[in-house]
Every structure is written in structure tokens, then in C-alpha cells.
GUGU-392847 format. One line per field, with one value per residue: residue number from 1; chain; x, y, z of N, C-alpha, C, CB in turn. Coordinates in steps of 0.02 Angstrom, whole numbers. Glycine has a CB too. Example, Ala and Ser with C-alpha at 12.3 -4.5 7.8 and 13.67 -1.06 7.14 Angstrom:
2
doba: c(1	2)
rotor: c(A	A)
nc1: c(660	642)
nc2: c(-284	-112)
nc3: c(390	354)
cac1: c(615	684)
cac2: c(-225	-53)
cac3: c(390	357)
cc1: c(660	645)
cc2: c(-165	2)
cc3: c(390	394)
cbc1: c(565	704)
cbc2: c(-224	-30)
cbc3: c(452	286)
END
This chain:
321
doba: c(1	2	3	4	5	6	7	8	9	10	11	12	13	14	15	16	17	18	19	20	21	22	23	24	25	26	27	28	29	30	31	32	33	34	35	36	37	38	39	40	41	42	43	44	45	46	47	48	49	50	51	52	53	54	55	56	57	58	59	60	61	62	63	64	65	66	67	68	69	70	71	72	73	74	75	76	77	78	79	80	81	82	83	84	85	86	87	88	89	90	91	92	93	94	95	96	97	98	99	100	101	102	103	104	105	106	107	108	109	110	111	112	113	114	115	116	117	118	119	120	121	122	123	124	125	126	127	128	129	130	131	132	133	134	135	136	137	138	139	140	141	142	143	144	145	146	147	148	149	150	151	152	153	154	155	156	157	158	159	160	161	162	163	164	165	166	167	168	169	170	171	172	173	174	175	176	177	178	179	180	181	182	183	184	185	186	187	188	189	190	191	192	193	194	195	196	197	198	199	200	201	202	203	204	205	206	207	208	209	210	211	212	213	214	215	216	217	218	219	220	221	222	223	224	225	226	227	228	229	230	231	232	233	234	235	236	237	238	239	240	241	242	243	244	245	246	247	248	249	250	251	252	253	254	255	256	257	258	259	260	261	262	263	264	265	266	267	268	269	270	271	272	273	274	275	276	277	278	279	280	281	282	283	284	285	286	287	288	289	290	291	292	293	294	295	296	297	298	299	300	301	302	303	304	305	306	307	308	309	310	311	312	313	314	315	316	317	318	319	320	321)
rotor: c(A	A	A	A	A	A	A	A	A	A	A	A	A	A	A	A	A	A	A	A	A	A	A	A	A	A	A	A	A	A	A	A	A	A	A	A	A	A	A	A	A	A	A	A	A	A	A	A	A	A	A	A	A	A	A	A	A	A	A	A	A	A	A	A	A	A	A	A	A	A	A	A	A	A	A	A	A	A	A	A	A	A	A	A	A	A	A	A	A	A	A	A	A	A	A	A	A	A	A	A	A	A	A	A	A	A	A	A	A	A	A	A	A	A	A	A	A	A	A	A	A	A	A	A	A	A	A	A	A	A	A	A	A	A	A	A	A	A	A	A	A	A	A	A	A	A	A	A	A	A	A	A	A	A	A	A	A	A	A	A	A	A	A	A	A	A	A	A	A	A	A	A	A	A	A	A	A	A	A	A	A	A	A	A	A	A	A	A	A	A	A	A	A	A	A	A	A	A	A	A	A	A	A	A	A	A	A	A	A	A	A	A	A	A	A	A	A	A	A	A	A	A	A	A	A	A	A	A	A	A	A	A	A	A	A	A	A	A	A	A	A	A	A	A	A	A	A	A	A	A	A	A	A	A	A	A	A	A	A	A	A	A	A	A	A	A	A	A	A	A	A	A	A	A	A	A	A	A	A	A	A	A	A	A	A	A	A	A	A	A	A	A	A	A	A	A	A	A	A	A	A	A	A	A	A	A	A	A	A	A	A	A	A	A	A	A	A	A	A	A	A)
nc1: c(-834	-755	-747	-608	-647	-762	-706	-622	-716	-775	-667	-651	-770	-799	-690	-724	-756	-833	-834	-844	-764	-628	-470	-342	-363	-425	-324	-244	-137	-52	108	211	181	214	285	285	350	350	437	424	493	650	734	873	940	1066	1169	1067	936	778	651	513	386	275	182	106	-54	-120	-256	-303	-271	-145	-10	44	205	346	514	650	822	981	1153	1272	1307	1246	1230	1069	958	776	623	448	323	171	53	-49	-231	-296	-405	-408	-279	-125	-36	-97	-56	81	181	193	293	409	521	574	610	710	809	840	896	1026	1091	1086	958	835	684	508	368	210	60	-96	-247	-366	-321	-284	-280	-439	-510	-663	-757	-863	-1021	-1088	-1042	-1022	-1016	-984	-877	-793	-740	-677	-580	-499	-450	-383	-285	-207	-160	-93	9	78	123	207	304	353	414	520	591	634	742	914	1001	950	941	857	835	826	703	569	410	316	175	39	-109	-245	-162	-87	-174	-179	-47	-58	-134	-41	61	19	0	108	264	387	431	534	511	386	314	179	69	-43	-168	-322	-335	-406	-557	-628	-603	-656	-792	-856	-878	-952	-959	-968	-1096	-1177	-1152	-1204	-1341	-1368	-1343	-1434	-1493	-1533	-1496	-1362	-1313	-1334	-1244	-1122	-1120	-1094	-964	-860	-727	-625	-535	-416	-354	-353	-248	-133	-111	-38	86	216	366	405	442	337	312	216	143	61	-44	-78	-175	-262	-403	-561	-599	-480	-417	-296	-325	-393	-289	-201	-276	-275	-139	-129	-178	-83	46	192	364	351	334	274	217	162	132	139	37	-62	-158	-68	53	225	388	465	411	449	590	605	551	641	758	720	702	833	897	831	852	985	1067	1182	1199	1103	1149	1099	1062	1015	898	828	806	700	543	401	246	104	-42	-197	-352	-496	-617	-784	-925)
nc2: c(-622	-526	-550	-545	-490	-416	-327	-259	-204	-117	-31	25	92	159	234	349	455	603	738	876	901	913	858	884	938	833	745	813	839	859	874	902	856	751	592	492	364	196	58	-116	-237	-310	-388	-477	-507	-575	-454	-366	-272	-293	-197	-201	-96	42	185	348	376	509	507	445	317	187	141	-12	-75	-139	-93	-98	-107	-78	-128	-7	169	234	355	286	214	218	128	122	10	-67	-184	-319	-342	-464	-552	-680	-719	-764	-665	-544	-415	-326	-419	-462	-412	-426	-517	-483	-351	-369	-434	-331	-242	-282	-217	-87	-25	56	4	28	-54	-44	-103	-108	-7	-87	-210	-204	-242	-259	-192	-173	-226	-128	-176	-112	-79	41	127	257	223	145	240	325	237	217	347	367	267	316	436	383	315	422	477	376	395	517	471	393	489	572	512	517	435	412	441	567	583	460	370	259	180	33	-56	-171	-231	-173	-78	-43	43	140	184	242	357	420	447	558	650	662	713	666	542	445	336	214	55	-28	-152	-260	-187	-91	52	157	240	293	204	86	113	92	-40	-206	-267	-158	-108	-215	-217	-94	-113	-214	-149	-48	66	205	240	206	293	416	412	401	520	613	589	600	635	553	466	355	364	498	544	462	491	602	570	595	686	558	387	252	83	-42	-194	-339	-487	-621	-712	-665	-620	-609	-474	-403	-413	-443	-352	-250	-210	-154	-45	29	58	150	265	308	425	470	454	274	97	-61	-224	-387	-541	-719	-768	-776	-665	-651	-638	-679	-763	-712	-584	-532	-533	-441	-329	-306	-281	-165	-76	-74	-13	114	169	176	68	-63	-212	-353	-511	-646	-766	-726	-659	-765	-839	-781	-816	-875	-788	-859	-904	-886	-981	-913	-838	-898	-815)
nc3: c(336	217	42	-75	-197	-164	-74	-160	-246	-156	-132	-256	-272	-152	-157	-216	-136	-69	-142	-114	-6	-32	-82	-23	106	172	203	288	429	585	560	645	768	913	876	966	985	1031	1094	1088	1076	1024	892	835	680	626	560	553	627	697	750	854	857	896	839	862	795	699	689	798	919	900	791	750	705	612	623	525	530	462	496	550	514	410	273	246	123	117	143	139	179	126	171	101	98	111	196	258	262	338	331	332	382	458	435	303	211	283	277	154	178	275	199	107	194	201	101	139	178	271	338	360	418	433	517	442	461	454	498	628	805	881	784	701	567	464	413	311	154	93	195	318	400	322	237	329	378	264	239	361	348	243	301	413	348	292	409	448	350	397	514	464	389	488	544	574	508	384	210	137	2	-54	-56	-49	-88	-61	-101	-83	-157	-68	-7	-116	-183	-82	-94	-220	-192	-105	-196	-267	-169	-78	-99	-60	-94	-201	-282	-324	-295	-349	-319	-389	-368	-361	-458	-517	-520	-625	-726	-667	-645	-763	-779	-784	-660	-573	-609	-569	-432	-395	-421	-329	-208	-210	-318	-301	-169	-176	-277	-215	-107	-175	-246	-148	-120	-214	-239	-192	-272	-324	-448	-482	-413	-433	-563	-557	-507	-547	-510	-469	-504	-554	-529	-589	-544	-590	-589	-703	-672	-576	-469	-558	-566	-569	-700	-833	-935	-866	-783	-877	-916	-797	-796	-899	-840	-750	-717	-815	-764	-787	-757	-814	-780	-812	-729	-730	-629	-476	-368	-265	-327	-375	-367	-471	-487	-365	-378	-483	-422	-315	-389	-458	-349	-298	-405	-416	-290	-284	-237	-192	-290	-244	-172	-267	-204	-80	-114	-171	-59	7	71	-25	-32	36	-58	-3	4	-78	25	60	-13)
cac1: c(-769	-766	-704	-565	-685	-804	-663	-599	-772	-782	-613	-662	-828	-789	-635	-752	-791	-836	-810	-842	-718	-563	-424	-285	-384	-443	-264	-205	-123	3	170	258	161	260	270	275	370	358	467	400	542	702	760	933	947	1135	1186	1005	896	707	620	440	370	213	185	40	-92	-155	-328	-319	-243	-74	5	98	250	415	566	707	879	1046	1211	1311	1282	1214	1158	1033	894	719	563	386	289	100	34	-113	-289	-331	-419	-394	-208	-84	6	-140	-27	149	229	196	356	463	581	601	643	772	859	861	939	1096	1121	1079	890	794	615	453	313	153	-1	-149	-304	-413	-291	-262	-322	-498	-547	-725	-780	-931	-1053	-1107	-982	-1015	-1026	-935	-817	-748	-707	-631	-523	-455	-417	-335	-229	-164	-127	-46	68	116	156	263	356	383	458	581	628	662	801	976	1038	913	950	789	832	820	645	521	350	293	109	6	-181	-274	-109	-66	-216	-154	12	-80	-149	21	102	-2	-4	170	318	451	449	567	487	331	296	108	59	-110	-217	-368	-304	-444	-629	-654	-601	-698	-863	-883	-877	-1013	-958	-994	-1168	-1209	-1147	-1251	-1408	-1372	-1343	-1492	-1467	-1544	-1454	-1292	-1296	-1333	-1182	-1067	-1122	-1065	-896	-832	-658	-575	-520	-342	-330	-342	-185	-77	-99	8	142	279	423	419	429	291	318	154	149	-4	-44	-124	-226	-292	-476	-585	-602	-414	-395	-241	-352	-404	-223	-175	-313	-246	-73	-138	-194	-25	90	261	390	319	347	216	235	116	165	97	29	-124	-154	-9	111	271	459	489	391	491	657	600	539	704	804	695	718	905	915	804	879	1058	1093	1223	1160	1098	1166	1039	1042	976	831	796	788	639	488	343	186	52	-105	-250	-414	-543	-671	-850	-961)
cac2: c(-604	-499	-577	-495	-455	-367	-274	-219	-164	-60	16	60	136	204	278	409	488	672	788	944	908	933	804	901	947	768	710	857	818	899	836	919	826	696	525	450	296	150	-5	-174	-291	-305	-452	-469	-556	-562	-383	-327	-268	-284	-167	-205	-30	74	258	377	396	573	495	410	251	178	103	-62	-76	-162	-49	-141	-61	-110	-111	50	237	263	365	230	223	199	103	114	-49	-75	-253	-331	-347	-528	-558	-745	-732	-755	-606	-485	-374	-300	-473	-482	-395	-424	-551	-442	-292	-392	-445	-266	-209	-301	-168	-20	2	57	-8	32	-97	-35	-141	-63	6	-143	-270	-192	-273	-222	-162	-208	-205	-102	-217	-68	-72	112	164	309	194	124	301	347	190	230	411	356	228	361	481	345	302	485	483	330	430	565	434	375	549	604	475	548	388	402	489	583	581	390	349	225	150	-29	-72	-228	-236	-112	-29	-16	101	191	212	286	421	451	470	624	694	668	713	644	476	443	280	175	-10	-39	-222	-291	-146	-50	118	209	233	308	140	36	129	71	-113	-243	-278	-96	-105	-266	-195	-38	-141	-251	-102	-4	121	272	247	203	355	470	409	414	591	651	567	587	656	506	419	349	384	570	558	428	525	657	543	625	655	490	333	202	16	-78	-266	-373	-558	-640	-757	-634	-625	-581	-401	-377	-447	-408	-294	-197	-186	-110	18	66	82	209	322	327	473	452	389	216	30	-105	-294	-440	-603	-779	-777	-750	-601	-651	-630	-737	-749	-668	-516	-510	-518	-379	-275	-292	-250	-97	-36	-65	37	180	194	176	18	-116	-271	-404	-580	-681	-818	-694	-647	-830	-865	-749	-864	-852	-773	-908	-880	-921	-990	-857	-857	-902	-751)
cac3: c(307	150	-10	-106	-249	-133	-47	-217	-268	-111	-142	-319	-268	-96	-174	-249	-83	-44	-190	-89	50	-56	-65	19	175	202	224	331	497	614	551	698	832	931	850	1026	967	1088	1072	1125	1075	974	868	794	625	604	564	544	688	687	809	859	884	875	841	871	735	705	691	859	927	886	730	760	647	618	597	508	527	447	538	526	527	352	262	216	88	160	109	177	150	141	160	69	142	103	268	287	255	398	318	330	434	444	421	233	177	332	253	99	209	307	146	81	244	188	55	166	176	331	318	408	395	478	510	420	505	454	526	696	858	901	728	682	501	454	362	255	114	75	257	335	430	267	215	382	381	208	252	415	324	205	348	453	307	289	474	444	312	443	559	428	369	548	565	549	466	321	156	114	-71	-76	-17	-92	-59	-91	-75	-114	-153	-38	4	-180	-192	-36	-126	-275	-160	-82	-252	-287	-110	-40	-149	-31	-121	-265	-322	-298	-323	-334	-336	-392	-335	-401	-461	-551	-520	-692	-761	-636	-648	-828	-782	-767	-587	-543	-621	-527	-363	-388	-417	-267	-152	-218	-360	-275	-110	-198	-312	-167	-69	-220	-265	-94	-105	-280	-250	-166	-326	-328	-514	-484	-378	-465	-627	-542	-467	-571	-544	-446	-551	-528	-557	-579	-549	-589	-607	-757	-645	-517	-470	-621	-566	-585	-760	-868	-972	-817	-762	-930	-912	-742	-817	-942	-798	-710	-750	-830	-788	-758	-785	-806	-792	-795	-709	-734	-557	-447	-333	-222	-371	-373	-355	-525	-470	-310	-405	-521	-374	-281	-438	-469	-290	-295	-456	-401	-227	-291	-192	-222	-310	-192	-187	-289	-156	-28	-141	-180	7	33	59	-62	6	19	-84	33	-35	-70	71	30	-9)
cc1: c(-780	-721	-662	-603	-727	-764	-638	-655	-783	-729	-625	-722	-820	-730	-659	-770	-779	-805	-799	-789	-650	-510	-369	-306	-400	-382	-218	-195	-65	67	222	238	206	237	257	290	380	385	445	454	593	726	820	936	1016	1152	1125	964	824	676	544	417	296	223	113	9	-124	-230	-350	-291	-170	-66	60	140	314	460	629	767	943	1098	1246	1276	1245	1259	1128	975	838	661	506	344	217	75	-34	-168	-329	-343	-406	-322	-173	-40	-37	-119	45	199	238	265	416	526	614	639	709	827	884	903	1012	1131	1104	1011	860	722	567	395	255	98	-58	-207	-349	-386	-269	-308	-380	-537	-606	-748	-851	-964	-1077	-1046	-972	-1026	-970	-871	-767	-708	-656	-570	-474	-416	-365	-274	-180	-126	-76	17	110	154	215	320	391	433	524	623	659	726	864	1015	1004	928	882	780	823	765	594	463	334	226	75	-69	-210	-220	-73	-108	-196	-92	-5	-98	-85	62	82	-2	64	229	386	475	480	536	431	328	225	89	-15	-163	-262	-346	-345	-519	-658	-653	-653	-773	-895	-894	-944	-1016	-986	-1070	-1205	-1208	-1196	-1322	-1418	-1380	-1407	-1472	-1475	-1499	-1381	-1271	-1291	-1266	-1122	-1063	-1089	-990	-855	-757	-606	-563	-445	-315	-317	-276	-126	-64	-53	66	209	301	441	403	385	300	255	164	80	4	-94	-181	-253	-367	-502	-586	-535	-384	-335	-266	-365	-338	-193	-212	-289	-179	-78	-151	-132	21	158	308	357	344	286	237	180	156	115	85	-40	-111	-91	54	160	343	488	472	434	561	657	591	603	753	784	713	792	928	893	833	956	1091	1140	1178	1161	1121	1102	1015	1001	905	793	774	727	580	433	285	132	-11	-161	-310	-460	-600	-738	-885	-1009)
cc2: c(-583	-531	-523	-455	-401	-310	-229	-176	-104	-8	58	105	185	249	340	464	563	726	856	955	932	885	824	908	881	733	755	825	861	858	850	889	767	629	476	377	255	84	-61	-227	-276	-375	-438	-526	-546	-489	-337	-329	-254	-259	-174	-142	-14	149	285	394	464	566	457	339	248	132	53	-66	-113	-108	-91	-96	-100	-92	-50	116	268	312	306	254	201	176	98	61	-52	-144	-259	-339	-410	-554	-627	-767	-722	-693	-545	-438	-355	-355	-486	-471	-398	-457	-513	-382	-312	-403	-378	-226	-225	-254	-96	11	-1	50	2	-6	-91	-87	-93	-59	-56	-206	-261	-224	-228	-190	-205	-181	-179	-144	-177	-51	-1	155	212	280	173	184	324	303	204	294	403	318	272	408	444	327	366	496	435	359	482	530	417	436	586	570	507	501	375	459	506	583	510	356	320	197	86	-46	-126	-222	-171	-59	-9	46	158	224	258	355	457	480	540	675	712	659	696	579	483	391	244	107	-24	-107	-241	-252	-110	23	172	194	247	246	93	50	109	-4	-143	-256	-217	-93	-155	-245	-139	-64	-178	-203	-60	58	190	286	249	268	414	471	427	488	634	641	555	600	602	449	414	371	458	590	526	456	585	633	574	681	585	440	281	137	-22	-152	-298	-446	-572	-684	-730	-646	-590	-505	-369	-416	-410	-347	-235	-167	-137	-43	61	97	146	272	350	374	442	485	331	153	-13	-176	-340	-503	-661	-802	-753	-684	-594	-633	-688	-714	-704	-595	-489	-492	-452	-319	-256	-258	-178	-52	-23	-12	107	211	192	130	-29	-174	-322	-472	-617	-735	-789	-682	-713	-859	-833	-796	-833	-838	-823	-874	-918	-933	-930	-879	-859	-835	-750)
cc3: c(234	99	-40	-159	-219	-105	-104	-243	-222	-124	-204	-317	-210	-108	-211	-199	-74	-86	-159	-35	28	-35	-17	92	209	231	266	400	521	610	605	766	848	901	908	1010	1031	1061	1119	1131	1021	957	824	743	595	614	557	608	670	752	803	895	870	878	841	803	746	709	753	860	907	825	746	697	664	588	587	493	512	500	508	539	468	316	223	173	135	116	160	142	173	122	126	121	129	173	298	276	322	391	305	386	413	427	346	202	224	306	196	127	242	256	119	131	233	139	75	159	246	308	376	379	444	465	494	469	511	485	598	747	876	845	710	615	503	400	302	215	87	136	272	365	377	242	266	387	325	218	307	391	284	252	390	413	299	354	478	404	355	489	525	412	428	571	533	504	399	272	127	39	-98	-36	-65	-52	-97	-60	-116	-104	-125	-30	-60	-196	-145	-64	-184	-247	-139	-139	-276	-231	-83	-87	-119	-63	-190	-311	-285	-333	-301	-362	-332	-354	-384	-399	-494	-549	-588	-736	-733	-644	-714	-832	-764	-692	-550	-550	-577	-454	-349	-381	-351	-207	-152	-255	-330	-215	-129	-231	-266	-128	-114	-237	-211	-87	-168	-286	-233	-216	-334	-395	-520	-452	-414	-535	-619	-498	-486	-523	-519	-501	-517	-566	-538	-591	-541	-610	-662	-733	-579	-519	-533	-624	-584	-643	-790	-906	-925	-794	-813	-931	-854	-762	-858	-901	-763	-750	-767	-780	-752	-792	-770	-822	-769	-779	-713	-662	-535	-410	-290	-260	-358	-364	-409	-511	-413	-334	-443	-474	-338	-327	-451	-410	-284	-346	-436	-338	-225	-239	-229	-241	-254	-217	-207	-240	-98	-51	-147	-113	39	20	16	-15	-12	-7	-48	-13	-25	-25	35	37	51)
cbc1: c(-720	-757	-746	-504	-728	-846	-604	-572	-836	-778	-546	-668	-891	-780	-584	-813	-775	-804	-858	-909	-710	-546	-394	-253	-446	-476	-226	-240	-106	-13	200	265	86	264	327	202	435	291	544	339	508	761	705	997	890	1144	1237	963	924	672	641	417	415	153	225	43	-145	-138	-349	-392	-282	-37	27	68	266	426	580	690	886	1071	1260	1325	1340	1150	1146	1008	893	697	576	347	326	59	33	-110	-333	-290	-489	-442	-176	-41	53	-216	-26	173	205	143	350	442	563	544	596	759	829	800	918	1098	1098	1128	845	805	608	434	337	124	-17	-174	-344	-434	-232	-256	-280	-478	-501	-781	-774	-930	-1110	-1142	-983	-1063	-1033	-965	-834	-789	-758	-667	-548	-495	-468	-368	-253	-206	-179	-79	46	69	106	241	326	329	422	564	583	611	795	1018	1046	837	998	769	895	889	615	556	290	345	65	33	-202	-305	-59	-74	-289	-139	57	-140	-195	63	97	-70	-46	172	321	444	387	641	545	264	346	64	99	-106	-183	-440	-239	-421	-660	-614	-530	-682	-872	-837	-824	-1015	-885	-962	-1183	-1173	-1075	-1246	-1421	-1311	-1282	-1523	-1502	-1617	-1467	-1283	-1347	-1391	-1172	-1073	-1193	-1099	-898	-867	-643	-597	-554	-321	-379	-399	-188	-91	-165	-29	145	271	483	379	495	217	382	99	199	-55	-60	-85	-197	-276	-507	-654	-624	-367	-452	-206	-417	-444	-176	-179	-388	-236	-36	-195	-246	15	101	280	466	243	412	156	301	65	195	131	84	-155	-215	-2	146	264	498	460	316	495	682	542	485	734	804	619	692	942	884	729	852	1085	1036	1278	1189	1026	1201	1050	1104	1008	836	844	846	627	458	323	162	34	-110	-271	-451	-570	-674	-892	-1001)
cbc2: c(-664	-423	-611	-528	-504	-399	-304	-264	-206	-84	-20	11	95	165	241	390	455	674	793	963	842	1002	779	966	992	724	685	925	741	918	852	994	802	690	499	457	297	139	1	-204	-360	-260	-491	-469	-546	-582	-366	-355	-213	-351	-91	-271	24	52	287	439	343	617	457	408	201	149	151	-132	-5	-231	13	-188	-21	-90	-171	43	281	297	430	182	183	259	33	183	-114	-22	-291	-392	-285	-579	-540	-798	-687	-816	-619	-505	-412	-261	-536	-445	-327	-457	-623	-419	-259	-457	-487	-224	-229	-372	-181	22	-36	124	-78	106	-171	35	-184	-85	66	-156	-291	-117	-288	-169	-152	-199	-263	-26	-255	-3	-120	131	116	359	136	93	357	349	118	233	466	319	170	403	514	280	276	546	470	264	463	600	370	337	596	603	401	569	322	398	460	650	613	351	409	168	199	-88	-11	-295	-296	-129	-56	-69	83	159	157	256	411	399	422	621	662	615	780	636	431	430	232	212	-68	18	-267	-361	-96	-56	112	217	279	365	108	30	203	93	-140	-309	-291	-34	-119	-333	-173	9	-188	-295	-56	14	119	282	189	145	368	464	339	373	614	633	503	629	717	479	442	278	364	606	532	353	546	715	467	652	699	474	301	227	-21	-51	-294	-337	-600	-677	-827	-557	-592	-606	-377	-379	-452	-456	-314	-223	-245	-144	3	20	28	197	302	264	534	473	386	220	-2	-83	-311	-453	-597	-836	-740	-802	-591	-718	-561	-779	-814	-690	-514	-564	-575	-382	-296	-357	-290	-97	-71	-131	17	176	154	247	-21	-139	-302	-410	-614	-713	-854	-628	-612	-878	-856	-679	-887	-905	-700	-951	-890	-882	-1056	-834	-809	-957	-739)
cbc3: c(311	150	-64	-138	-289	-78	-9	-272	-271	-38	-147	-375	-259	-32	-215	-289	-22	21	-247	-62	87	-32	-127	-5	177	151	163	338	501	689	483	704	829	1008	807	1052	925	1125	1071	1092	1064	999	829	839	571	530	512	483	735	663	815	898	852	920	780	914	718	646	629	869	885	947	672	777	622	583	646	447	592	378	543	453	546	372	225	271	21	204	75	183	170	106	226	24	134	59	280	259	202	411	259	337	503	503	455	193	147	397	231	52	259	348	89	60	315	161	-18	133	125	373	290	424	390	472	573	353	480	386	483	709	920	948	667	736	452	435	391	281	57	19	315	383	475	209	202	449	376	143	271	473	280	155	394	479	238	275	532	414	250	485	583	364	331	605	546	608	503	334	101	141	-101	-67	23	-131	-60	-81	-74	-86	-109	31	53	-237	-182	34	-150	-312	-99	-44	-310	-316	-56	18	-183	44	-124	-257	-338	-307	-300	-363	-289	-364	-290	-375	-496	-623	-467	-724	-755	-563	-637	-883	-736	-805	-563	-575	-696	-536	-347	-449	-476	-257	-156	-149	-426	-255	-60	-248	-367	-118	-40	-284	-277	-29	-64	-330	-209	-98	-393	-314	-566	-448	-306	-469	-658	-507	-476	-643	-538	-381	-577	-534	-531	-626	-495	-635	-546	-812	-635	-515	-406	-636	-497	-523	-812	-915	-1007	-757	-750	-999	-905	-680	-856	-991	-746	-688	-705	-903	-779	-763	-755	-851	-758	-852	-638	-777	-518	-398	-290	-189	-359	-436	-352	-593	-450	-256	-451	-571	-323	-253	-503	-480	-227	-309	-523	-393	-169	-283	-159	-173	-375	-167	-125	-356	-129	-6	-210	-214	52	1	126	-115	-7	81	-162	96	-15	-140	130	63	-74)
END
């Protein structure tokens, strides 16, 4: 099981991948192909309906997801949610933001919460942290999220002018890519994620990882894959606004100083906030996130008791290296 630090190191190094391929072509897919939505189950939470669905991935296989729909005809705002990748968490899947999405449905938000490539049944991790599968998984995750955006935008009850993305950790970096690629989003919330290789490559962690992997082999792989840097994309997020949320007690790799360096890369308009919290963040971050989304998506203010009723995400112990 990969530690968060190692996973972050991979993201920050493997996020350099394939200079010659060109960023736009790597994320191409047929947006007109059938989504082939399949519904497994439906749960009613008062006036909110949670659909257990899957849709076809352009890269093969199916994307499990929750589709959370308010009562009424709309037009509704929409949010696409990307969960964290802390592998020994019970919320290493589409469940991470489900309760938050249900609460936001009370003020007219349709939400899609896909399970990421690395958390899907049958997925096997590549032990080579700079292997081709790591690259393919990241590219597929970005494309699958764009396909999720297609699913939301195809709904007649969704207002395409009120569309946001929320991503945590690995999927914060995925959101950084989306911010520069896909201009359908009005706002982004990026939580505790690595957002710039140009920042990370100057660090001691990078130097140690390079030595451990083997400098010659490492440099050869990086040279072939230099374009896939989230900073090159999130620096062009405008006109979308980006809200960055980080914890002061995250793993050492995601220090407050590193977070501020990431913030400097992000295009205007943007917001940045540090919280007295670990990687999981806390209730204050959740309140700020909900308030930001309500403002940007022109929603009514939520009853504070509903927000307070959203359970905190448990911070699991970091697995042994």
C-alpha cells in the first residue's frame, strides 16, 4: 500500500509526463459517444434522490458514480466531485463527498461523484511509481471526469452557467488539469493537492526520490514526459475562480510553505486558505467550501444546522512505508 507521501511524490514527478505528445491531444475523446448510463439502485433521502449509476469510460470499462438530484424541475446548479486517494481510508471512493452533496441538493445542486480509476474494483497498482500505468491512470481519470461533466451538462434540469468542481488530494491535481482544459466550469475548489512540478522539482524530497529510483533511469523517464504538469494548466484556469484549501498539519511534503508556492502558480481570480488541520481538513474548511459554492453558483444560503450535520471525514493513520 503506497503512503500518501509516495503517492504525492509520484503525482509531482509523473505529472511531468510526455512533452512531445501535446497536452490537448492526450485528453481528446469523443464527446458525442453514448454515455451508456446504467442505474443499479436508487435511494431517497427525504426530497433528495441518490442514484447509484455507472457510465462508460472513453478509455475502457465503466465509471461507478453517485448522481444526487434535488426535488423539482430546476434549472439546478451542478458540481462534479473528486475524492481523495488515501488508500486505507473507507472513503477512498465516491462516498467521500456524498453527505456534502446531499446537503447541497437542498439548495438546488445536482452532483456527480465518480469513483476514481485507482479505487475501482479490479484495479491493480503498478509497483513502478514512474511506470506507464501510472500515467495512463492519471490521463484516464482526467478524461473520465470530463465525461462526467458531459453527463451533467446533458441534463435538461442543469444550468450550464452554474457548474463547479471540487477535488481533494489526487483529484485536486486532476481539477488543476481540468481548469486549464475544460472551460465549462465556473469555479474550482482544490483541497490539499500537489499543483506544480516546477515547485516540487526544487525540493529535497524530489532529490531523494530521484536518487532512490536511479538518477539516469529517472531522468530518462521524466525527459519523455515533461508536459503533464498540473501547474501548466491551473495557471490558465481563468476566467474560473479557484479556491485553494490546505491544512497546516498535513504530511511534510504539503507544508504551508509549499501550499503558498502552489497558490502563486494559480491564475487570478483565486482564494487561498490554510486550516489548523491535517490532510483531511476540517469542519471550518467544509463551511467555507459550502459558502464559496453557494456564492459562486448563486444558491440560497444553507441552514447552518444542515452543514453542521455533515460528518467529519476520518483521518486514517498513515500506512507503514
